[in-house]
C-alpha positions, 0 to 999 in steps of 0.5 A, a space after each residue: 500500500 502507498 503512503 497515504 496523505 488524507 486531504 480534508 477541508 470544508 466545502 468550497 475550500 478547493 479540495 478538487 482543484 488541489 487533487 487535480 493538481 496532484 494528479 497531474 504530478 502522477 499521484 493516485 487519487 482516491 476521492 470519497 465524494 466520487 465514491 459516494 456519487 457512484 454508490 448513489 448511482 449504482 448501489 440498489 440496496 442504498 437506493 432502496 433504503 433512501 426510498 424507504 426513508 425519504 420517499 419517492 420525492 427524493 428521486 428525479 426519475 428512474 432511481 436517480 437521486 435528486 442530489 441538491 434536494 438530498 443535500 438540502 435535507 441533510 443540512 436542514 436536519 441533524 437527524 437526516 444527516 446522521 441517518 445518511 452518514 450512517 448509511 453511506 459511511 461504512 460503504 464509502 470507507 470500505 470502497 476507499 480502503 479497497 482503492 487505496 490498497 491498489 494505489 500504484 504511485 509512491 504516495 496516494 492522496 485520499 480526499 476525505 471531506 468528513 475526515 474529522 467528523 467520521 474520525 478517520 485520521 488513524 487511516 492516513 500517514 499524514 493529514 493535509 488541510 486546505 484552508 480558506 478565508 470564510 468570506 471567500 469560502 462562502 462566495 466561491 461555494 455560492 457561485 459554484 453550487 448556485 445556492 444562497 449565502 444562507 444555505 452555504 452558512 448552514 452547510 459550514 456550520 454542520 461541518 467540523 470547525 476550522 480549528 478542529 481541522 487545524 488541530 489534527 493537520 500535519 500540513 496546511 495549504 493556504 488557498 486564498 491566493 491565485 492558482 499559480 500560488 496554489 500550484 507551487 504549494 502542491 509541487 513543494 508538498 509533492 516533493 515532501 511526500 515523495 521523501 516521506 514515502 521512502 521511509 514507509 
C-alpha cells in the first residue's frame, strides 16, 4: 500500500482543484465524494433504503437521486444527516480502503471531506488541510453550487470547525491566493511526500 496523505477541508475550500493538481504530478487519487456519487448511482440496496426513508420525492426519475434536494435535507436536519452518514459511511470507507490498497504511485492522496467528523485520521500517514478565508469560502461555494449565502452558512456550520481541522493537520495549504500560488504549494508538498514515502 502507498503512503497515504488524507486531504480534508470544508466545502468550497478547493479540495478538487488541489487533487487535480496532484494528479497531474502522477499521484493516485482516491476521492470519497466520487465514491459516494457512484454508490448513489449504482448501489440498489442504498437506493432502496433512501426510498424507504425519504420517499419517492427524493428521486428525479428512474432511481436517480435528486442530489441538491438530498443535500438540502441533510443540512436542514441533524437527524437526516446522521441517518445518511450512517448509511453511506461504512460503504464509502470500505470502497476507499479497497482503492487505496491498489494505489500504484509512491504516495496516494485520499480526499476525505468528513475526515474529522467520521474520525478517520488513524487511516492516513499524514493529514493535509486546505484552508480558506470564510468570506471567500462562502462566495466561491455560492457561485459554484448556485445556492444562497444562507444555505452555504448552514452547510459550514454542520461541518467540523476550522480549528478542529487545524488541530489534527500535519500540513496546511493556504488557498486564498491565485492558482499559480496554489500550484507551487502542491509541487513543494509533492516533493515532501515523495521523501516521506521512502521511509514507509
